[in-house]
N, C-alpha and C positions, 0 to 999 in steps of 0.2 A: 269525762270522771276521774275520782278522785283515787281508783286502781291504774289507771291510765296515765294519768300524772306521772304518779309515783313508779311506773315500772319504767318509763320512759327517763326518768333519772341513772335508773340502774342500767338500762341501752345506750347510754353513754359511755360508760366505763366497762363495757363486754370485754375491751381488749385485754384489761387489767383480769385477770382470771381469779386473785384472790379477794375480790372485793365481794364480800358476804351481802346478801338480802338486806335490805335494813328490818328494822322490829315492824316499822308500820306495814312493810309491804306482805311481812309474811301473817302479819294478823290480818292483813286483807286477802290474802289468797285464803287461808282459813274461814273465814269469814263467807267469801263466795263461793266455798266447794261445800262448808255447812248448809248454806241456800240452797244448791245445788240437790246434794243428798233428801233433804226435807221433800224437796219438791218430787224428787224420785219416790219415796216412803210413799206420799200420798196418793201417787197415781198407782202405786203395786196396791194400797189396800183399797184403793177404789177398784180396781178391776176384779181381786178376788170379792169383795162384798157384790159386786154387779154380778155374777158369776152366780154366786151363794144366791142373792135373792132371786135370780130367774130361773133357778132349779128347784127352788119352793115353790114356784108359783105356776111349776108344770108346766115351763117354756116350750118343751117341746110335745105337738101335737100328734104325732107319728110313735111315741114314748109309749110302751106298749103295757109298760110295768108303774105307770104314774103312781098308785094306787099306793104304791111298793117304795118307800123311801131309805132306806138304811141308810145309818149313818157313813156308811163307806162312801155312799156317792158325795156326799160335802167334804172329802178329804182329796188333797191332792197333790202333797209331797208323800214319797214312799215313807211306809210303815210297815216295820217287820210282822210278819203274821207269825204268832206265840203261841203253840199249840202246848205250853205246859208251864207249870206254876213252879217247875223246882230251878229257876234262873232266880239269881241278886244280883243281875249287873245294877250298876249303877248309873245314874242318869246321862250323866256322859256318856259312858257305854253305850247304853243304848240310842243315844244323839248320833253316836259313829255310825252302830248299824242300820239305824234308818235310812242312812245315805246311799245304802243300797249294796249290791255285789259288785256294779263298776264302779264306785269313787276308788281314786285312787289316794292314799295317805303322800303327801308330798315329799319329794327333796328323799325319799329312803335309800336311794343309791346314795346318796353322801354320808348315810351315818350306816348304814349294811354292813363294813368291816371297819373296824380302829385302824387296825394296821396296814391298809393300804394309803397310800396319795392320793390325791383327785387325779391328777393325771394320769396314777397309775391305774384307777377306776374308770374316766378317758378311754385311755387304749384300750380295755377291756370291752365298754360299750360300744366301742368303733367295730369291731369281728362282723354283727349283724351287716353293717353298712357296707363293709370292706365284701363280706358275701356276696352282695347282689350286685356291687359295681365289679368283680370279678366275671360273676356269670353274664352281663350286660355287655363288656368288654370282651369277653370272649365271642360270644353272638355277632359284635360288632367286626370281625377280623382282627383286632387290633395287636402288634406284637408283644410280647410280654413284656421287651425293657419299656416301653411305652406307656402300658398297661400300669407297671409298677409307679412310673412315673406321675403319671394322672390321679392313682388312688394315694401316694402321698402328700401333691400336691393336697388335693381334699381331706386326708386326715390332716394335715397341717391347720387347713381352715377349719375342722370341727373341732382341733382343740385349742384353738383360741378363743372361739366362740363358747365353748361349754365349759371351760376351766376356769371359771370364775368359780371364788368361793360363797359359799351362804353368809347372807349378814347374821347378824344376833338374833334378830327374833323370827329368821324362817329356820334357825337351825333348832330355837328352841319348842320351835310348833312342828318340826320334825321326831325331835325325841319325845314329846309330847303325844303324838300321834303313835309313835311306834311299842309306849310302852302302855297305851291303850290296846292296843292290837296284843301287843303278850300277855295283860291282861286277862282279858277274854279268850285268850285261846287257852290258856291255864282253867280258868272256870267252863271252860266247855268240859275240857279232859276230866278235872275232880268233879265234876257233877252228871258225868254221863248224857251230857247233852250232843245233840246233830245240828249243825246251822250248814244252808244249802239255799243256793237262789235255786225260785219256785220253775217248772217244766213250761211255763207258760211266754219266757223269753220276758218278763218283766224283769225291771230292776228294782226286786225285793227279794229278802232273804226271809226262809222257812225257819223259825227255831225250834225242833220238839226233844224228845227223850230218844236217845240212840236206841235201847232197844226194841222202842216200842217202833221207831224207824226199821231198824233191822228185820223183826219178826213180819213187816210188809213185806220187803225184799224178798225174804226166804220164802213167806206164801208163793210169790210171785214167780221163784225159778222153781217151785214143786211144780205149779201146776200148769207152766204155758209149756207150749209147744213148738215153741220156735225156735228155744238152742236144744244143743242135744251134747252131753258129756264126751268128749273124746280120749279124755287124759289126768288122772289123779296126780297132782304133782306131787314127788317125794322129795319135803327141804330136806332131808338129811345126804340126794345124791340129787341133785340139780339138773348135774348132767344128762341125766339119764331124757328126764325132759326136753333139756336142750337140742339132746339125739335127736331125738322123735320128731321135734320142731325143724330141722334141720333137713329131716327126710321127706317132711310135706314140701318143702320147699322145694327138695331136687327130684321129687315126683310131678311138680309144677311146671320146674323148668321141661323136665323130660317128654310131658304133655304137651310143651309149646313146640318143640324137636319134630314132633308126630306130626303137630298141625302144619307147619310149616316148613317139612322137610325139604322140599324144593330149594334150589340154591336164589330163586329170584325171592323167596320171602325172608333172604338174610336180614335186610334192614328190619322184620318185625320181629326177629327172635333179639336184636340186639338191645331194642327200644322195652322188650317188654320182660326179658327174663329178669329173675330175682337175684340179686348180692346179696345171700347171707350176712354180709359185712354191714351191709346200712338199712336192713329191714329191722324193723321192731315188731313188737309182741304189740297188737292192740288190746284194751282193759275195758271191763262193763264196771257202770258206775250209776247211780239212781238218781233221779231229782224228783220232790214230790210235788203231786198233781192236788191244787187244791182249787180245782174247778167245779166242782159236786160238794155242796155246802154237807157240812157236817161227816165230809166223809175223805178222808186223806187214801189217794191211791198212790202205786209211785211208777214212774215212765224210764225205761233203760236206756241208757247212752253208751252206744259203744266208742270209743275213740281209737281214729282207724288211720292216723299222722304214721306216714311211713310203711303202712302196712302192706303184705305181701298181695294184694290185689286191687291196691289204689291205683297204680298205675293203668292194670290192664281195665277196670273200671272206667277211665277216664276215657282211653282210647276207646272202649266201647260207644262210650255214650256220645264220642264225638261225631264219633262213623255213623250212627244210627239217626242224630238228633234230627238233618232235615228230613230223613225218610219217615219218620214216625209222625213229626209235625205236620208235612205237607197232607199224610194219612187222615189226620184225626182235627186239623184246625177247624172244619165247619162244626161241630159238635162239642169244642175244649172252648173253655175261658180261661187266658192265662193267668187273670190274677180279678181281683174284685171291680177295677178301673173295666177290664174289657168286658166283664158280664153286663156292667149298668150299660157302659155304649152300647152290646148290643140289644140290649132288652130294648132302649128306649129307640132305637134303629126300628125294632121288629116292631113297635107301636106305630110307627110313621109309615109302616104300610098299610096298603088299603085294604090289604087281604090276613090283616092280621087279626087273631081271635082272643083279643083280652076284651069281656065285655060284665058286666056288672056282677055279671053271676061266677065268672070264672075264677077257680081256684087255683092257688099255688100250691106247689110240692116241693119240698125239700129233703132228700134223703143225704146221711151224713153217715161214712164207712169207718167202722173201727178199728179194721186189722187192715190198713190201704198198704202197711209196707210190710206184710207179711201173711199172705192171704192163702193161696196154697204149696206144697211139698215143690222139692225143686223139680222133679219126675213131671208133674202136670204142670210146672210153669215155662219146661222145656217145650215140652208137646203143645202148648197154645203158643210160644212165641217161634214156634218154627210156621208152622198157620200162619200167621200173622204175616211172618215173611213172605211166603207163600203167595200170598192174597194181593198183598202190596206191591210187588216188582215185575213189572214184563221179563223181565232177566233173572235169572239165578243169582244177580253178582251186585255190591252194593261197591261202590267203589274198589274194584276190580278183586272184590275177596269174595267170595261162594258163601252164599246161606249157611251151607254145611258146614265151612269153617267159622262163620260168627257163630250158630250153634254152640257149637263144641266149644270155643272160646267162652259162649257165656256161661255154659255147663263149667266151664273152668274155676271162672269168676263165684259161680253161686257155692262153690264143693269147698273151696278154700277159705274161707272166711273163717278164719280161728281168732278165738281172742281167750283171756284171762277173767278167771273170778272167782275167788274165795278158795283158791288154791286148789282150783282144777283148771283143764282148757278145755271150753267150748266150742261148740260150731253151729252155725245158723242150718236149722234144718228147714226154717221155709224161711223167704225172702232174703234179705241183706243187710248190712248197716242204712241206718237212713240218713248218712253224714257222706253215703257217696250218690251221686246223681244218678248215678246208672240204676239203682235201684230205684228210682222214681218212675223210669223210665219202664222199667220192666211192669211196676204193677198198673202203670198206662195202658201197657200192651194187653195184660189179662181186661180192664175192666172195661176199654175198647169192645173186645169180644162179650162180654158179659153186658153190656148195656144194650146188644143188640135183641137181649131178651125186651127193652121197652121198642124200640124201632122199630120190632116187625107188628106190634098194634095199630090195628086202623086207627083208630080212636084218639094215639099221639100223631099220627103222621102231618099235619099241619100244625103243632104245637110248637110253642118255644122250648129248647129244650138243647141242653149242655149240662158238662161237667170242670171242674175246676179241682185236680186231683181229687179227693175223698170227697166231694160234695158235689152231689148234682141236683138240677134244680129245673122244674117244665112246669108249663100253665096245663088245666085240666079242665077241659068244658064238659065232660060226662057226669055223673051224679056223683059225692061222695063214696057211696059203697060201692060203685065199681072201681073208685080209684083204690081201694082197698082191697077190692077183690086182688085188682091187678098188682099189688105193692106185694101182697100173701105168695100168689103164682111165681111171681120172683125169686120170693125169699125159699121156695121148698126147689125152684127147676137147678137153684144154685146156691145151696148152703154153706159153700166157703166163705161167699162175701155176705161177713157179719152186717148191719145196717140199723140206724135207726129213720126214720122219718118225721115229719112235722107237714100239718096240710092246714089249709083256710086262706082264709080271705086277705089276709095281712100276716106276713111271717117276714122271718129275719133269714140272711142268707149272705154269707162273706160278708161279715160284720155289716151288712146294710139289711134298713126294713124296708121290703116291699109290698106297697101299699097301693088303695084306688083311691084316691081323693076327690069328690064332685066327680065322679066319672073318665078324671083321668089319672095315670100312672102317675102315683107319687112314692120318693124315697129318700131317704135319708140315712144317716151312720147312727146301728144298733148299737147301742152300750150294755151289757151284761149287767143287770140288776145287782146281782149278787158278790161282783167286783169295784174296786173303786176304782171310775170313770175313766183316770187320765194318768196313770204312772210312764216315766219314759221306759224307753225299752231300755233291756240289758245289753252291753255293749262292749266288745273286747278292743282292748289296747287305746284307739285316742279316741273317748267318750265326746270328749267335745263336737269332734266331727262328727262323730256317726249321727248327734243327737242334734246337731243344728241341718243335716241331710234327712233327719226324720221329721224334723220340725216341716223344713218345706213339702216331702212328702205327703204331710197329714196333712199341710192345707190344700193342697192339690187336691187328694183323696176326695176331703170336704167339699171340693164345688162340684167335684165328677159328681159322689153321691146325694148333695142336699138339692132338693129340688127345689127351696127358697132361699134368697136373700138372706131371710131373718133366720132362718136355722142354720147357712153357713155362717153369719155373724156370730151364733153362739157359739157354734164348736171352733172358730178362729180365738172368741175369747178365755173358751175353757185350753185352749194349748197354751196360748200366752200364760195363762194364769201356770198352769201345770210348768211350764220350765222356770218360771220365777219362782213359786216354791220349791224348785227344788234343785234352787242356789245357784241359777243363772242369772246375771245380770239384765237388769230393763235396757241395757244399750244392746247385749245381745240378740232380744228378742225382737226390739225394734229392728235394728238391721235387717235381720233377715224377712222380718211382715215385708217392710217396706219393698225389698227387694223383688217378696212375690210378688207384689202391687205392680211394680214400675216394670218387671222382665213379661208379664199379661197384659200390660197395656190398661189398667184396670184401678188407678191410682184413686179416679174418681168414688170406689166403694168405700174409700176411708171417709169421707165427707157424708155420702149421701146412699142410703141402701134402697139405690134403684131396679128393680126385679130386670128392663132390659136392657140394664149395660151387665147385670149378672148373666141373663142368657148369653149374652156374647160372648162372656167369660168362661161361661160351660163348655159353649161349643168350640171355643179355641183348646179349650183344656180336654176336650176329647178328642181334637184332632191333633194336639201334643202326643198322645200317645202312638200315632206312626212316627212321629218327630224322632220319640224319645225310641222307637225301634229301631232305625236308619241310623241316628247314633251310638249306637250300640254296636251296630254292624259295623261301621266305621272307624269306632273304636279300636272294634276287636282287629281289622284288617291291618291298623295301623299297628297294632302291638307285634302281628305275626312280622311287619317288615323294619319291628325296631325303631317306627316313628313316635311310639306314644310308650314311655317308659316307666314302669313302677320302681320306685326306690324305698327301704324304710330302713330308720335310724331308731336306734333307743333315746329315746325321752330324757334329757335334760338339762340342768340350770341353765340359761343364756338365750337369746335372742331366735326361734328359729325361724322367723320369717328373716330375720338376717342370712343365714345359715341356707337355706332352700333357695333364696335369689342368687346365693353366690355358687353354692353346688349345683344349678339349673345355665348357670353362665360356663363355668369352666364345663362340663358336659356337652350341650352344644355348642360349644365354639369350639371343642376339639372335632366333636363328630360330623360339626358342617364339613370341616375343612376337610376332611375326611372323604367325607362323599363328595364332593366338591372337585377333588383332585382324583378321583376315580370313576366319574363318568361323566360327560361333557354335557347333559343336560344341569339344568336350574337345581340344585338339589331339595327336597323336601324339608317344609320345618318338621322341628326333631320337640315334642311335649314333652316333658319332664317330671312326674307329678313325686314329688315327696313327702313323706308323712310320718309322723313321729310316732313311733310305739312308746306305751308305758305300762312299767313295771308293776309288781306288787299290787294289783288291785285288791279291793277284799277278799275278793273273791279267792285269787290265789292265796292269797293269806291266811285264809280260816275256813274253808269248805273243806278240804283235804279230799277232793273225789277222788284222786289219783290212787291207787294202794301201794302201802310200801313194802314192795316186793323185789327181791335181786332181780328177777327174771325181766322187771321194766326198768330196770335201771339200766341197763348196753344192751347191745345189741345180740341177737340170739346167740352167736357163735362165739361170746367173749364171755369169759367166767367173772 
């Protein structure tokens, strides 16, 4: 071609670095890219149009809301939820906000400080990676001199890779978006507005009147019985509050010493004791819950990073996880995929009880994380441990000590809110995994109210966190009588229920089609069908994992290949509409088909091929569990290492490769020199973290109070 001939003339002179591209070649390159771009645009518009047309035809036969087609169902890109008429944002400001809380305005670290050089900024950003490297090398028993040498070598590579200056175009874009953020922040303040991400973990902002939102939060705090006030903060004398908090920590450590008074428990005390110079006071903020039409509610979030109870909660959760799992696994769904797999297996059993008259029932528990006061929870907890252990020990710890430690955990969850110190009176923070374990233990005992009923003995029955599902083959009136009986016997558990021959459960629609079980993905008609999830740090990596997981979920949930194909197209369009390139989408979708040996489905929607793919993906659940266990074991042995560094302008791929080479080569040499056996391969996962997301820049979730700026003992 003319392009190849012209390019060959340039390659003859490739040794001469000063030879510029000819005007003809530049023109040809431009035209080639122009044609490619037009093809990309055509494909993009075709997929969007196809998806919308299919929606309008009511393509999904299991959609329980085909008669209702609100406009939100035809939107893919993130769109801010506006519940106020007081704003006067410009089109450019709205475009930025519609990118959602995950969006990271580019290159902000390069313009955040005018008196800081690029090299100084790079050195400052390196501190996060240096911290992770220090921990890794300490665990690997590397002496201090060698560790400093390795860190210096990596720092030099980091500086060389990321010390590039921004081009004029990039710099102007960074300045432009920073100015937009500044004007939005000023507009929010001057007009009494609040901007928060929504509580459903979607990449969507909520905009409302600050006074109205604060009225909702104040009303919540007045009515709730989950929290209780411990201390009013005297802003004129903060040391009084600091002394109060330090006193609580001292009492915590004293309790630990009483529990582990024997010398053989010395390691436990060192592991779990609180250092007042390192612990930080948790704080409470609220997110808007827009799940109910025309009714805003608020969801409390307690930030527990570096809190007094976080290490104890993690220790107890790891200690009990295996015991709890073994005792509950037969009536527990780990997630939606596990539920669909078990339901399909149940229908293949000759003695299954799903008939044309079978009723499906689902229960949703609204107070899952805060069901009962601590005293009641501890009584149920102790009964559970007595029932599920042959000997009164779990990993050499007596169950009385475990109960005592659990009480210590429950009674010491303090936090700051609105110039007061609060404590949890029921439950504990949702961000701590032990909270969910305790809730599962209570509900496992509560479930016995169902399992004791003879009418439910042979039915399909199970629970995933706060969602419970079972089949029913008696009359609907008898089912309602059972549910009312359960509600009256334990009023602490607050729940709603849904019954019918076709119901949603765990984002799936459970139905019977032509006498056979049929399932597909459930989409709430009141919500936009597909938005990307809210992501922290590296949004591109998170959304890449989300797309793959969503494709896997679609295969497991959708009974027919046509429903899966519709979901696939919707997922692709959602990514495209949210700013990701066609190359990004195609690469990940093609990898999905290739990895699971189903590339023929790209050309022909064959139900038989699809059935094999579904079976492969149901079996893949077990593979994922085994992979997860291996990864955990590798991390314990330092054979799998995760490192994080702050994102900067430069080739992250190149830096990640060099980082892995430096560490792998050294750690392999060290292992091979210290052991006669062949060293295991060390896998190093390095990920860039992104600063300055719109959520961090605009939401103002963290209260501005001196107690939250420093550790508890510092003034």
